Each structure stands twice: as C-alpha cells, then as structure tokens.
N, C-alpha and C positions, 0 to 999 in steps of 0.2 A: 453543772446541769440545772438549766431553768425550772423554776419552781413558778405555778401559777398562783395567785393571790391568795385561793384557797387553800392549797397544799401548804405554802407560808403559813398562814393561820392555824393550820392545823398541827403542824411541828411546834408552833408556839405551845401549844398544851400536852406536848408529849415527852416533856424532859424529865417527867416521872410517867409511871404505869398509870394510865388511866383507861376506864371504864366505858364504854359506847353511850350509855346513860350520863355521865359525867362531861363527854364531849358536846352530846347534843344539847344539853340544858347550858355550858358554857358558851356555843358556837351560835346556839340559837336556830341552826339550819334545820331542814326537812332530813330524816331519814335517809331517802335516796341520795341525797346530795352529800352527806356525810359517808355513807357507805362506798359511792363510788370513789371520791377522794381519798379515803380509806384506801381501798382497792390500788387505784393511780401509786400512790406512794409506797404502796408493798411492791407494788411491779418495780419500782424504781428502785428497792433495796433500802429505802428511806424510814421503815418502821420493820419494828418487829410484831406479831401476835402471838398473845398468849392464854392459854385457858386459865391458868390462874397466876399467880405472881410470880411463880418459880417452875412455870411450865411451858417455855416457848414452842411456838406451834412450829413445823417444818415443812418442808414440799408443797405441796398443792393444797394452799390454805383459801377457802370459799368465804370470802369477805361479803360477796353480794348475798349471801345466803344465810351464812351462820355470823356474821358481824357484830350482830347485837348482843352475843352470848360471849365475845372476846373483850381482851384486854391489849392495850395497846402500848407502846413504846418508840420513841425514835432511836434509829442507830446510829452509830457514829457518821456514819454518812450522810444520814438526815439531818445530823447536827451541823456538819460541817457545811453544807448548803445552806441549811437556813443562817447561819449565820456570817456567811458569806456575802450576803444582801445586805 
C-alpha cells in the first residue's frame, strides 16, 4: 500500500506510543495536517488509537474531533509498509 510522504514521516514517529502534542512538536505540522494524516493512517489500519497507554480505542474513532487527547502507535501493518520503502 502506498504511503504519502506525510504518512511515512508520521509512521517514523510511531514505533512507540506517542501523544498528539509530542507529534505536533516533533513534526512541526499544523493541527489540521496532523489530524488528517492520523485519520488517513487509521483508515488504512496502519495505526492504533489509545485513550491511555494500555487502553486501545476500537470501532468508530473520531480522530478529527478528538485526536488531540489520544495516543497513537503504529500497527504491524503500518510498520511493514513503513519498512518496505
């Protein structure tokens, strides 16, 4: 599965659980770009969303409106896509 440059750069930061604020600071993107890229990766099943380090969110996760309070982690699928490039 193809990754955009932004998706690739974001997956680079998600080998460990990271907060929205950490990602914002590390990548230097706007809130909107970060939220949209997180949403895109979640739709492709390449990241997990978490309410806390041990509490994964399932189902209909509203990243665009609630993503700033979530934690994120690459899935095996996301890591495989990231490493394939």
